[in-house]
C-alpha positions, 0 to 999 in steps of 0.5 A, a space after each residue: 559923971 565919971 564917964 564925961 570924966 574921963 572923955 574930958 581926960 581924953 579930950 586933955 591928951 591923957 593916953 591909957 588903955 580902959 582898965 589899964 592900973 595907972 593909965 592917965 585917963 583914970 586918974 587923970 578922971 579920978 582927980 576931976 571927980 575928986 574935984 567937982 568939977 570937969 573941965 579940960 582946962 583943969 584936966 590938962 592942968 591935973 595931968 601935966 602934974 601927973 606926968 611930972 611926977 618922978 615914976 
């Protein structure tokens, strides 16, 4: 499921190289796996939430 979640995160527009600490792809994929629902709309929502948080 983790590989599929990474692919969905990329489709949703997440950026970041594999292995890069704090990469959007990894963070969004982790959230999808945690929620147990690997869907593009959920990935887009997680990405929007991630990008709206202050650094």
